DSSP file (Angstrom, degrees, kcal/mol; ACC not computed):
  #  RESIDUE AA STRUCTURE BP1 BP2  ACC     N-H-->O    O-->H-N    N-H-->O    O-->H-N    TCO  KAPPA ALPHA  PHI   PSI    X-CA   Y-CA   Z-CA
    1    1 A M              0   0    0      0, 0.0    18,-3.4     0, 0.0    19,-0.7   0.000 360.0 360.0 360.0 135.7    4.0   19.4  -13.0
    2    2 A L  E     -a   20   0A   0     17,-0.2     2,-0.4    16,-0.2    19,-0.2  -0.876 360.0-148.8-107.0 144.7    5.2   16.3  -14.7
    3    3 A A  E     -a   21   0A   0     17,-2.5    19,-1.6    -2,-0.4     2,-1.2  -0.905  20.3-120.8-113.0 141.7    2.7   13.7  -16.1
    4    4 A G        +     0   0    0     -2,-0.4     2,-0.4    17,-0.2    19,-0.1  -0.688  56.0 153.8 -77.7  97.7    3.3   10.0  -16.4
    5    5 A A        +     0   0    0     -2,-1.2    -2,-0.1    17,-0.3    16,-0.0  -0.993  22.7 145.5-137.1 132.2    2.9    9.6  -20.1
    6    6 A L        +     0   0    0     -2,-0.4    -1,-0.1    17,-0.0    17,-0.0   0.532  59.3  77.2-129.6 -29.2    4.3    7.1  -22.7
    7    7 A G  S  > S-     0   0    0      1,-0.1     4,-2.6     4,-0.0     5,-0.2  -0.396  89.5-104.5 -86.0 164.9    1.6    6.8  -25.3
    8    8 A P  H  > S+     0   0    0      0, 0.0     4,-1.8     0, 0.0     5,-0.1   0.877 115.8  47.7 -57.0 -44.8    0.8    9.3  -28.1
    9    9 A A  H  > S+     0   0    0      1,-0.2     4,-1.8     2,-0.2     5,-0.1   0.941 115.6  43.3 -65.8 -47.0   -2.3   10.8  -26.5
   10   10 A M  H  > S+     0   0    0      1,-0.2     4,-3.0     2,-0.2    -1,-0.2   0.854 110.9  55.4 -69.4 -33.6   -0.9   11.3  -23.1
   11   11 A L  H  X S+     0   0    0     -4,-2.6     4,-2.6     2,-0.2    -1,-0.2   0.875 106.5  52.9 -64.3 -35.2    2.4   12.6  -24.5
   12   12 A G  H  X S+     0   0    0     -4,-1.8     4,-1.8    -5,-0.2    -2,-0.2   0.920 111.4  45.0 -62.5 -44.0    0.3   15.2  -26.4
   13   13 A V  H  X>S+     0   0    0     -4,-1.8     4,-3.0     2,-0.2     5,-0.7   0.927 114.0  49.3 -64.9 -45.8   -1.4   16.3  -23.1
   14   14 A A  H  X5S+     0   0    0     -4,-3.0     4,-1.1     1,-0.2    -2,-0.2   0.899 112.3  48.1 -62.0 -41.0    2.0   16.3  -21.3
   15   15 A G  H  <5S+     0   0    0     -4,-2.6    -1,-0.2    -5,-0.2    -2,-0.2   0.847 119.7  37.7 -68.3 -33.6    3.6   18.4  -24.0
   16   16 A A  H  <5S+     0   0    0     -4,-1.8    -2,-0.2    -5,-0.2    -1,-0.2   0.834 133.8  16.1 -86.8 -34.9    0.7   20.9  -24.1
   17   17 A L  H  <5S+     0   0    0     -4,-3.0    -3,-0.2    -5,-0.2     2,-0.2   0.715 114.7  54.6-117.1 -26.6   -0.3   21.2  -20.5
   18   18 A A  S  <<S-     0   0    0     -4,-1.1   -16,-0.2    -5,-0.7     3,-0.1  -0.464  83.6-109.7-104.2 176.9    2.5   19.8  -18.2
   19   19 A E  S    S-     0   0    0    -18,-3.4    33,-1.9     1,-0.2     2,-0.3   0.606  83.0 -69.8 -79.4 -12.4    6.2   20.6  -17.9
   20   20 A G  E     -ab   2  52A   0    -19,-0.7   -17,-2.5    31,-0.3     2,-0.3  -0.993  60.1 -64.8 156.1-156.4    6.9   17.2  -19.3
   21   21 A T  E     -ab   3  53A   0     31,-2.5    33,-2.9    -2,-0.3     2,-0.7  -0.907  23.6-128.6-131.9 156.3    6.7   13.5  -18.6
   22   22 A I  E     - b   0  54A   0    -19,-1.6     2,-0.7    -2,-0.3   -17,-0.3  -0.932  24.5-171.7-101.5 113.6    8.2   10.9  -16.2
   23   23 A A    >   +     0   0    0     31,-3.2     3,-0.9    -2,-0.7     8,-0.1  -0.560  20.5 156.3-109.3  66.3    9.5    8.1  -18.5
   24   24 A V  T 3  S+     0   0    0     -2,-0.7    -1,-0.2     1,-0.2    33,-0.2   0.879  75.4  37.4 -61.7 -42.0   10.4    5.5  -15.9
   25   25 A W  T 3  S+     0   0    0     -3,-0.2     2,-0.4     2,-0.0    -1,-0.2   0.369  95.2 102.1 -96.2   5.3   10.2    2.4  -18.2
   26   26 A A    <   -     0   0    0     -3,-0.9    -3,-0.1     4,-0.1    32,-0.0  -0.718  58.2-147.2 -94.5 139.0   11.6    4.0  -21.3
   27   27 A G     >  -     0   0    0     -2,-0.4     4,-2.4     1,-0.0     5,-0.2  -0.351  37.5 -88.6 -91.4 178.5   15.1    3.4  -22.5
   28   28 A P  H  > S+     0   0    0      0, 0.0     4,-2.5     0, 0.0     5,-0.2   0.858 125.4  51.2 -58.2 -38.8   17.4    5.8  -24.4
   29   29 A K  H  > S+     0   0    0      2,-0.2     4,-3.1     1,-0.2     5,-0.3   0.930 110.9  47.3 -67.3 -44.8   16.1    4.8  -27.8
   30   30 A A  H  >>S+     0   0    0      2,-0.2     5,-2.3     1,-0.2     4,-2.1   0.895 113.2  50.0 -62.7 -39.5   12.5    5.2  -26.9
   31   31 A L  I  <>S+     0   0    0     -4,-2.4     5,-2.6     3,-0.2    -2,-0.2   0.949 117.3  39.1 -62.2 -48.5   13.2    8.6  -25.4
   32   32 A A  I  <5S+     0   0    0     -4,-2.5    -2,-0.2    -5,-0.2    -1,-0.2   0.882 125.3  35.6 -70.6 -39.6   15.2    9.8  -28.5
   33   33 A D  I  <5S+     0   0    0     -4,-3.1    -3,-0.2    -5,-0.2    -2,-0.2   0.747 135.5   5.4 -89.3 -25.1   12.9    8.3  -31.1
   34   34 A H  I  X5S+     0   0    0     -4,-2.1     4,-1.8    -5,-0.3    -3,-0.2   0.744 121.2  45.5-126.7 -56.0    9.4    8.6  -29.6
   35   35 A I  I  ><S+     0   0    0     -5,-2.3     4,-2.5     2,-0.2     5,-0.2   0.954 113.1  43.0 -71.7 -53.7    9.0   10.5  -26.3
   36   36 A V  H  ><S+     0   0    0     -5,-2.6     4,-2.5    -6,-0.2     5,-0.2   0.922 115.8  49.2 -62.9 -44.0   11.1   13.6  -26.8
   37   37 A P  H  > S+     0   0    0      0, 0.0     4,-2.6     0, 0.0    -1,-0.2   0.906 111.8  49.5 -61.5 -38.3    9.9   14.3  -30.4
   38   38 A A  H  X S+     0   0    0     -4,-1.8     4,-2.2     2,-0.2    -2,-0.2   0.914 112.2  47.3 -66.3 -41.9    6.2   13.8  -29.3
   39   39 A L  H  X S+     0   0    0     -4,-2.5     4,-2.6     2,-0.2     5,-0.2   0.917 112.6  50.1 -62.4 -42.8    6.6   16.2  -26.4
   40   40 A T  H  X S+     0   0    0     -4,-2.5     4,-2.5    -5,-0.2    -2,-0.2   0.918 110.4  49.0 -63.7 -44.8    8.3   18.7  -28.6
   41   41 A R  H  X S+     0   0    0     -4,-2.6     4,-2.5     1,-0.2    -1,-0.2   0.926 113.5  46.8 -60.1 -45.2    5.6   18.5  -31.3
   42   42 A A  H  X S+     0   0    0     -4,-2.2     4,-1.6     2,-0.2    -2,-0.2   0.906 113.1  48.2 -66.1 -41.5    2.9   19.0  -28.7
   43   43 A A  H  <>S+     0   0    0     -4,-2.6     5,-2.5     2,-0.2     4,-0.4   0.899 112.4  49.3 -65.6 -39.9    4.6   21.9  -27.0
   44   44 A T  H ><5S+     0   0    0     -4,-2.5     3,-1.2     1,-0.2    -2,-0.2   0.922 110.6  50.1 -64.4 -44.2    5.2   23.6  -30.4
   45   45 A G  H 3<5S+     0   0    0     -4,-2.5    -1,-0.2     1,-0.3    -2,-0.2   0.808 112.9  46.6 -63.9 -30.1    1.6   23.2  -31.3
   46   46 A A  T 3<5S-     0   0    0     -4,-1.6    -1,-0.3    -5,-0.2    -2,-0.2   0.428 110.5-124.1 -91.6   0.7    0.5   24.7  -28.0
   47   47 A A  T < 5 +     0   0    0     -3,-1.2     2,-0.3    -4,-0.4    -3,-0.2   0.899  66.2 132.1  56.5  45.2    3.0   27.6  -28.4
   48   48 A V      < -     0   0    0     -5,-2.5    -1,-0.2     1,-0.2     3,-0.1  -0.773  59.3 -89.6-119.1 168.1    4.6   26.8  -25.0
   49   49 A G        -     0   0    0     -2,-0.3    -1,-0.2     1,-0.2    -3,-0.1   0.030  63.8 -55.6 -69.9-179.6    8.3   26.5  -24.1
   50   50 A P        -     0   0    0      0, 0.0     2,-0.2     0, 0.0    -1,-0.2  -0.168  53.4-144.2 -59.0 149.5   10.4   23.3  -24.2
   51   51 A R        -     0   0    0    -15,-0.1     2,-0.4    -3,-0.1   -31,-0.3  -0.683   8.9-130.4-112.0 167.7    9.3   20.3  -22.2
   52   52 A H  E     -b   20   0A   0    -33,-1.9   -31,-2.5    -2,-0.2     2,-0.5  -0.917   5.6-154.0-124.5 144.8   11.3   17.7  -20.3
   53   53 A A  E     -b   21   0A   0     -2,-0.4     2,-0.5   -33,-0.2   -31,-0.2  -0.984  21.2-164.0-113.0 122.7   11.4   13.9  -20.2
   54   54 A W  E     +b   22   0A   0    -33,-2.9   -31,-3.2    -2,-0.5     5,-0.1  -0.915  13.4 172.6-113.4 131.0   12.6   12.6  -16.9
   55   55 A S  B >   -C   58   0B   0      3,-0.6     3,-0.5    -2,-0.5     5,-0.1  -1.000  29.7-143.1-134.1 133.2   13.9    9.1  -16.3
   56   56 A P  T 3  S+     0   0    0      0, 0.0   -32,-0.1     0, 0.0    -1,-0.1   0.702 103.1  37.8 -68.3 -17.1   15.5    7.9  -13.0
   57   57 A S  T 3  S+     0   0    0    -33,-0.2     2,-0.4     1,-0.1   -33,-0.0   0.492 114.7  50.7-112.8  -4.2   17.9    5.6  -14.9
   58   58 A H  B <  S-C   55   0B   0     -3,-0.5    -3,-0.6   -31,-0.1     2,-0.4  -0.990  78.1-119.1-136.6 142.1   18.7    7.7  -18.1
   59   59 A R        -     0   0    0     -2,-0.4     2,-0.2    -5,-0.1    -5,-0.1  -0.683  45.6-178.5 -78.2 129.5   19.9   11.2  -18.7
   60   60 A C              0   0    0     -2,-0.4    -6,-0.1    -5,-0.1    -8,-0.0  -0.704 360.0 360.0-127.1 173.1   17.3   12.9  -20.7
   61   61 A V              0   0    0     -2,-0.2    -7,-0.1   -30,-0.0    -2,-0.0   0.391 360.0 360.0 -92.9 360.0   16.5   16.2  -22.4
C-alpha cells in the first residue's frame, strides 16, 4: 500500500506502516532532500525494510 504523504507526520506514518508514498507534486530536490530521508528514518525506526517514493514524473528510489 502506498500513502499520499508529503508532510513530516504523514511521511512518518508512510515510512512505518505503508510501502511508501506517492509524491505527485514533489520534484527531484524535494524527493532527495526531504521525502526519501523522512521515509528512510521512519522505516528504520519501525524496524521495517526500505520504503519507496513514487512520482509519475520523476524517477525515484
